Phi, psi and omega in degrees: 000125177294145181283147176301145178274108185303319185290324176294321177292315180298323176301308176303313180287331185266325187260310186281310181308312183298325181285314181298321178311302181299318181291330179283324171309311184286322180307310183295323179287317184277325182049055181292155177289319179254093189298310182306310186291326175301313181298318180299312185291327181291318181296324182288327187263280184288326179302317178296320175299314181294319176303317176301315179296326180291321185287335177276357183080026184248040188297339182274011181246133189272148170301126185296144171212171187290338188267354186292142176234155167272142178255154180228022187230086171108167190294302194265034179278101174289182170311127191293324178299321177294316179294321179300319183287315182302327177275354195267127166094146177293332181287354182234043178299322177241114184282163179295345176275354174287174182305133175264117182252142176169213183307317186262000182209091188281133170285120187264153175301137184275128178242112185294144179276152174229103176267119182301142176198160186284168177290330174296318174298317183294322179294322179293321177291323182291318177300322183284323181289336173290340181268339181264118189296337179296341178261002185292344183266000179292130172280178184299318179292315183296320180296329178294323179289326180292311182302309175314319187275342184287149181240134176277136178229133178265114184252132173279149177303138182077005179274135181276132179268313171222155187232132183304132175097343183277159178286149177244132179237005183213150165250163182226149173242130182278120178270318181208160176087185185226143182226137179260141175256126177231146183224138170265124182266353173218146178309141181058011181284174180276152174293138176245127183291134182249306180192177178239129173273137180236177179308135182093347181266157182236151177214161176099357185292330184296319179296332172282315178298324187252359182057041182248160175298155178298137184259004177204172178250135172244121184234134179300123175278330176228175171296142185226158170236124181239157169248130178248149179233137180285162176305312185299311179302313180304310189292321182287324185258305189282312183296313178305314182293318178301320178298319178295322181288325173298316172299328181293319189252344185292325177299315186290322176302338180285341181264358176280120188308320185289341189253003190293337181273008178283156174282153180305320181290337175289318178295333179292320184292321177300310178309319176298330190271348187292146175236165183246142173215145185251152181228146180263159177309126181097346177289144175275123177273318170223153175243133172318128173095342179288155175282128181274117182236358189224145178255130185240142170240131177281109181272313181227144175098194184223146179215159180231145170264132180233145183222143176268121177260336179221137180299136178086347183255156179301140176292149180262146171288123177245350173197149175247121184268138174237161185308139184100342180265161189229162178207158176080024181291337173299338180293345175282343185260318184199161169292113180216156185283139173300128186281338183209168171264152176237123183238135179291123178268320170247188172289136191231155176227121182243144167256146183219161178212136178262164186295320181301314181296313180301320180287332179294324186274319195232355183089179182300136183298326178303328172300325182288314184297333179293350171297337176233093190297327179297315182288333178293322178295322184295324183269324188243354182287000000 
């Protein structure tokens, strides 16, 4: 087998991919009837502008368009419209900005890494992975591969972990400490503070997913302990698991009444963020009178909703849930007391999403509901 040509590979990744990526994004957003002519005009106009930016070393700044928005949530938040399109639809599972494989860049067989570590380190990594939703789709074997592949890093306060505009080969999970995220929204502009990362949070995945430069700078606010995961393991294990999970849940989410006004790419993001929890018979999934913050879908087993109608009397069963049914969706919209308890009748497995994760990904749900005013009035009126 011939070896990849390093110069050709670098040419594809540095010169060709950034232009094709932006072209595909604009094509999907505009959907012109005459595609070839649109591409010719685009390359003459925006393509030239983008190429000049690349030659000037400003590859991480996007060609401006009327639809572009600034994002303010997290390290690797590229231009929001670009990410929305890249995540939308089954036909775009791998964006053009992902690794390009072919004559000059052969895809090699994946061989998992095993980095020696103590059982204490393994347990800490497993705990942190359980807190970061991007790893929630891993099965037991996949989680073991990820744990084996991760490397512990000690970081001093004020040390830069990643720098906007640079290439990225690792994602990071915070074990301890705090790190601040900054982004320049214009070339030569000032750094804008976006957020602080704390234990259990992960950053750096988008540069790996889309083979794009780092979109922000992360600086340690305190001394930190991080666990890093390399690009190859992430793309072969974590990304593939996330794709399976996304396909499993995106269709169902489209049938949830309160979410039906979401765009397909928004449902994909929510499918990525969903987590799974198991319950034994008799366990309370939600309790009547508690403040609701989580939306549930019953995936396996049977559960029942019970409600107290009179003080001092046994609650009555008001509904029996079967797999595929959901409850608690109002919790995504507002703080409200649970109107009934939901109890596992058999061993149950629920997928769930909390309001905080929903808002972090897509913003407040009431803004999405306002796309259909009648439905907005139904839930908040």
